[in-house]
Structure formats: C-alpha cells, structure tokens
Backbone as CSV, one residue per row, in Angstrom:
resi,resn,N_x,N_y,N_z,CA_x,CA_y,CA_z,C_x,C_y,C_z
1,UNK,28.755,-14.851,-3.082,27.449,-15.012,-3.659,27.302,-14.024,-4.810
2,UNK,26.852,-14.485,-5.915,26.693,-13.614,-7.074,25.441,-12.758,-6.939
3,UNK,25.373,-11.711,-7.739,24.208,-10.834,-7.670,22.947,-11.554,-8.135
4,UNK,23.098,-12.532,-9.022,21.945,-13.288,-9.490,21.331,-14.092,-8.354
5,UNK,22.137,-14.727,-7.542,21.593,-15.514,-6.446,20.952,-14.621,-5.382
6,UNK,21.430,-13.387,-5.243,20.799,-12.459,-4.304,19.389,-12.121,-4.772
7,UNK,19.218,-11.949,-6.055,17.906,-11.633,-6.605,16.960,-12.813,-6.403
8,UNK,17.433,-14.009,-6.588,16.598,-15.193,-6.438,16.125,-15.351,-5.001
9,UNK,16.906,-14.891,-4.045,16.541,-15.011,-2.638,15.418,-14.061,-2.229
10,UNK,15.119,-13.085,-3.043,14.098,-12.104,-2.692,12.701,-12.676,-2.893
11,UNK,11.794,-12.284,-2.026,10.401,-12.700,-2.113,9.658,-11.712,-3.015
12,UNK,8.910,-12.255,-3.955,8.117,-11.415,-4.845,6.657,-11.742,-4.605
13,UNK,5.893,-10.701,-4.337,4.469,-10.877,-4.101,3.726,-9.938,-5.044
14,UNK,2.803,-10.484,-5.769,1.998,-9.671,-6.673,0.703,-9.292,-5.978
15,UNK,0.326,-8.040,-6.096,-0.892,-7.551,-5.452,-1.580,-6.588,-6.412
16,UNK,-2.738,-6.980,-6.896,-3.471,-6.155,-7.858,-3.802,-4.779,-7.312
17,UNK,-4.207,-4.725,-6.058,-4.579,-3.441,-5.443,-3.389,-2.482,-5.472
18,UNK,-2.249,-2.956,-4.987,-1.070,-2.081,-4.923,-0.542,-1.735,-6.305
19,UNK,-0.631,-2.668,-7.224,-0.197,-2.390,-8.598,-1.033,-1.253,-9.185
20,UNK,-2.331,-1.330,-9.012,-3.212,-0.280,-9.528,-2.900,1.066,-8.885
21,UNK,-2.813,1.079,-7.563,-2.615,2.350,-6.854,-1.275,2.979,-7.207
22,UNK,-0.223,2.183,-7.223,1.104,2.721,-7.520,1.146,3.307,-8.936
23,UNK,0.488,2.670,-9.875,0.519,3.141,-11.257,-0.410,4.318,-11.522
24,UNK,-1.402,4.516,-10.680,-2.370,5.599,-10.905,-2.237,6.778,-9.949
25,UNK,-1.540,6.593,-8.844,-1.514,7.612,-7.792,-0.999,8.969,-8.267
26,UNK,0.040,8.986,-9.051,0.653,10.265,-9.416,-0.110,11.044,-10.485
27,UNK,-0.990,10.389,-11.235,-1.675,11.127,-12.298,-3.198,10.919,-12.326
28,UNK,-3.754,10.473,-11.214,-5.207,10.325,-11.097,-5.643,11.101,-9.854
29,UNK,-6.696,11.896,-9.971,-7.173,12.609,-8.792,-7.504,11.624,-7.660
30,UNK,-7.159,12.001,-6.425,-7.385,11.116,-5.285,-8.853,10.729,-5.135
31,UNK,-9.748,11.649,-5.394,-11.177,11.352,-5.281,-11.566,10.232,-6.242
32,UNK,-11.067,10.290,-7.459,-11.352,9.260,-8.458,-10.732,7.930,-8.055
33,UNK,-9.500,7.975,-7.596,-8.814,6.757,-7.182,-9.520,6.106,-5.990
34,UNK,-9.980,6.913,-5.049,-10.733,6.388,-3.902,-12.007,5.682,-4.369
35,UNK,-12.717,6.295,-5.310,-13.950,5.701,-5.824,-13.674,4.372,-6.524
36,UNK,-12.645,4.346,-7.345,-12.304,3.121,-8.077,-11.974,2.002,-7.102
37,UNK,-11.128,2.286,-6.121,-10.746,1.262,-5.150,-11.944,0.786,-4.339
38,UNK,-12.777,1.701,-3.913,-13.945,1.349,-3.105,-14.983,0.549,-3.895
39,UNK,-15.134,0.878,-5.169,-16.122,0.194,-6.000,-15.656,-1.181,-6.460
40,UNK,-14.361,-1.344,-6.650,-13.863,-2.562,-7.273,-13.389,-3.620,-6.279
41,UNK,-12.836,-3.207,-5.146,-12.239,-4.154,-4.203,-13.038,-4.247,-2.908
42,UNK,-13.009,-5.421,-2.310,-13.662,-5.627,-1.014,-12.777,-5.061,0.095
43,UNK,-13.370,-4.857,1.245,-12.606,-4.365,2.398,-11.517,-5.359,2.786
44,UNK,-11.796,-6.646,2.662,-10.795,-7.658,2.997,-9.602,-7.629,2.039
45,UNK,-9.858,-7.442,0.745,-8.756,-7.338,-0.230,-7.911,-6.101,0.048
46,UNK,-8.568,-5.006,0.357,-7.848,-3.771,0.665,-7.034,-3.917,1.946
47,UNK,-7.604,-4.592,2.939,-6.886,-4.803,4.200,-5.648,-5.661,3.980
48,UNK,-5.758,-6.678,3.153,-4.601,-7.540,2.844,-3.503,-6.746,2.141
49,UNK,-3.905,-5.905,1.209,-2.929,-5.072,0.500,-2.259,-4.097,1.454
50,UNK,-3.038,-3.528,2.358,-2.496,-2.579,3.334,-1.464,-3.249,4.237
51,UNK,-1.771,-4.442,4.713,-0.839,-5.163,5.582,0.446,-5.484,4.838
52,UNK,0.324,-5.905,3.594,1.503,-6.182,2.774,2.351,-4.923,2.597
53,UNK,1.707,-3.811,2.332,2.407,-2.545,2.164,3.086,-2.102,3.461
54,UNK,2.415,-2.284,4.577,3.010,-1.919,5.869,4.236,-2.783,6.164
55,UNK,4.132,-4.071,5.902,5.268,-4.968,6.132,6.454,-4.584,5.251
56,UNK,6.182,-4.298,3.983,7.257,-3.913,3.073,7.875,-2.576,3.473
57,UNK,7.055,-1.647,3.902,7.554,-0.345,4.352,8.454,-0.512,5.571
58,UNK,8.054,-1.365,6.495,8.834,-1.579,7.715,10.181,-2.246,7.442
59,UNK,10.295,-3.020,6.378,11.574,-3.681,6.063,12.598,-2.709,5.487
60,UNK,12.170,-1.524,5.093,13.085,-0.556,4.484,13.964,0.163,5.501
61,UNK,13.643,0.084,6.770,14.421,0.754,7.819,14.660,2.227,7.497
62,UNK,13.606,2.942,7.257,13.694,4.361,6.920,14.068,5.192,8.145
63,UNK,14.678,6.331,7.904,15.041,7.233,8.996,13.787,7.816,9.650
64,UNK,12.757,8.039,8.858,11.490,8.557,9.353,10.518,7.402,9.526
65,UNK,9.884,7.357,10.670,8.930,6.298,10.938,7.660,6.513,10.119
66,UNK,7.107,5.438,9.621,5.861,5.556,8.853,4.722,5.978,9.774
67,UNK,3.684,6.587,9.204,2.547,6.985,10.038,1.877,5.755,10.660
68,UNK,1.312,5.938,11.842,0.616,4.832,12.489,-0.655,4.515,11.708
69,UNK,-0.775,3.257,11.345,-1.960,2.757,10.662,-2.377,1.486,11.394
70,UNK,-3.609,1.405,11.877,-4.028,0.181,12.558,-4.090,-1.002,11.594
71,UNK,-3.755,-2.180,12.091,-3.813,-3.385,11.259,-5.240,-3.711,10.845
72,UNK,-6.163,-3.505,11.721,-7.541,-3.914,11.454,-8.483,-2.735,11.608
73,UNK,-9.375,-2.626,10.679,-10.445,-1.629,10.729,-11.775,-2.372,10.804
74,UNK,-12.672,-1.891,11.619,-13.996,-2.498,11.750,-15.059,-1.418,11.709
75,UNK,-16.297,-1.840,11.562,-17.419,-0.923,11.668,-17.765,-0.211,10.380
76,UNK,-18.646,0.775,10.551,-19.103,1.567,9.408,-17.929,2.335,8.810
77,UNK,-17.912,2.437,7.525,-16.861,3.182,6.855,-15.543,2.440,6.747
78,UNK,-15.544,1.138,7.032,-14.294,0.372,6.987,-13.640,0.456,5.608
79,UNK,-14.438,0.304,4.566,-13.906,0.315,3.209,-13.170,1.624,2.921
80,UNK,-13.782,2.741,3.249,-13.166,4.054,3.003,-11.895,4.234,3.828
81,UNK,-11.896,3.744,5.061,-10.706,3.889,5.908,-9.558,3.012,5.423
82,UNK,-9.867,1.826,4.898,-8.819,0.966,4.328,-8.180,1.648,3.122
83,UNK,-9.015,2.242,2.282,-8.505,2.975,1.112,-7.627,4.133,1.566
84,UNK,-8.092,4.908,2.529,-7.315,6.045,3.031,-5.985,5.600,3.639
85,UNK,-5.984,4.455,4.327,-4.740,3.940,4.903,-3.714,3.627,3.816
86,UNK,-4.163,2.959,2.766,-3.257,2.620,1.659,-2.721,3.884,1.002
87,UNK,-3.588,4.828,0.743,-3.150,6.076,0.100,-2.204,6.860,1.008
88,UNK,-2.446,6.846,2.301,-1.546,7.528,3.241,-0.160,6.894,3.233
89,UNK,-0.119,5.578,3.262,1.176,4.888,3.248,1.943,5.136,1.959
90,UNK,1.256,5.066,0.842,1.942,5.289,-0.432,2.376,6.741,-0.595
91,UNK,1.581,7.674,-0.121,1.967,9.086,-0.159,3.207,9.302,0.702
92,UNK,3.236,8.684,1.877,4.398,8.750,2.751,5.640,8.219,2.022
93,UNK,5.506,7.082,1.366,6.638,6.484,0.650,7.096,7.365,-0.509
94,UNK,6.163,7.940,-1.237,6.524,8.800,-2.363,7.256,10.055,-1.868
95,UNK,6.849,10.587,-0.733,7.526,11.761,-0.174,8.934,11.423,0.312
96,UNK,9.166,10.205,0.743,10.501,9.780,1.179,11.424,9.598,-0.015
97,UNK,10.865,9.283,-1.159,11.655,9.035,-2.364,12.249,10.316,-2.930
98,UNK,11.634,11.441,-2.670,12.082,12.725,-3.248,13.291,13.249,-2.558
C-alpha cells in the first residue's frame, strides 16, 4: 500500500471549536480564551468538540493516561465546565508533545 492510500484512509473531521482553541491556546490568556468560548459557543457545541477530542486522544495510545473527563456535564455551570474540560485535555496533549 502506498503512502498516498494510507492518507486517504484517514478520517478528517473539522471542528471550529477545536480549531480556535488549538490556534489560540499558546498565545492567548486562559481567562480570555474561556470568555471567548463561553460567549460564542453553546454548551452542546462544546460538548461535541470535547467528545471528539477525547476520542482522538484515546486513539493515540499514549504512555500516560489522559485525565478523567466525564462525557456529559449537566446543571448549573455546564458551559464553564465544558470549556475547562477542553482546555484540560489540550493542555495535557501539549505537555505530552514536549
């Protein structure tokens, strides 16, 4: 199998939430990034992005297990907790990259 056909077999998913966070995380204060995510995206959009990120993280078979993040958040403060979950997962991934 050629390397081109291996690339074609890969699943590509575009996610606006994750694109924004990945591009802004390293040079935007966390407080500002939290506000932007909370103001612009719904809790459901953030939850979908979080699940996608968790699934992708789990496929990497890392030596260190990712932090426990619940699949579903409910109740007061759900939006803020979804944002914190995404930022925690991405921070974990960035620390593994170093």
